[in-house]
C-alpha angles and dihedrals in degrees: 000000000000113000121195121190103219097170128018102165135096126246096303102033132215120308092031118220108262095006123130095177114139093256096050090045088050092050092052089048094050092045090236132129147186109212123185117298122286134136126204115205116187124194103211092187092063101024093238131128132212125202124207111207128343109253117204081238091063096122093045093044094052097046090045099049095032088219119158117267114258124273086197141000144203130210119209100194142336103263110128096242089061101038115025095083088069090091086066092078089072106118088351102084129029095209136359133175110219114196122205138160121278100208118116113247105218087210092061106020089233140080122245090254091053095050094048088049091049100043094044100039088127093066105091092183095064126082112192112219114201107220131196114233115237090025121105119233129189110242125165086345092303127112103236127189128187114214128194116246134172119269109139138235092022130043117254140178143218124206143226114199117187135177108225093203098049104022090232112154135199122187129191120193090208118212100319148140119241088268096095107163114250093242091056091046087056091054095045095045125118097019119171084218128023122195106195132185111244109161100174139349117275093247089072094061087093088069092055114096090235097030122218134321141198093046118194123231089283093051097253112148116240093188128051110218106320105306114053142037123247117235087258091051092050094047089049089049089051091053091050093050092047092233114188090212131008132200121188114224141167085060125174128222087241092084103111112258091246093058101028095091101034125115130303095024109108129227129200117279099031111144131199132182115208 
């Protein structure tokens, strides 16, 4: 299993357009970036590739990393930074199965699968495959399980991707607060690599209109507002899942420049062989 981090940033990416903050300036000087979230997972046994989420930066990411085009894809939720790159398959792919959860979202009245099918009905190459969360499905030779997480107001899912031949396991937290359900944690547990949402350090929770949530015993918030984990929350989740290795993703440019490029914060282009 070869994992390429195509996009490790949040909804605006780093550097952010029009921003001259210290972190964005440092990213430009270093020649590094965090585009919108997307992960490429290649099955080197079968020669197939699986894409997790369609970043708006799809075209640029695939050209930059020279990874194979996907044979199948998964969409975790319908926020634009995870979905709007889907239109890039037009005239690029002849056929693509797109897996998405079949649970109805009370907020939209549709499942993720239904929203994708309705919004991209003009894309003849795609076939949307409604998928039941917490039930494993074989995709590109991997056993893939969607797991519910906590990303209000919309439903959202994390993922466990396992190679049935080698036992290698990749877990993705999805966009989530620290309140990942216990059953989902069980599925995500014991990964060789965990990609965990960590939008900002906990110290920045004071700048959020509603502050932080899910404090630890020392009062450190593990959730920023309601939607995303703090760095400290993501690392706590990694410890609880007993992850062999953790990379923090979905990172905002609000990290102070002195911390923005420290371990274990990920950058675009990182690759891992599991």
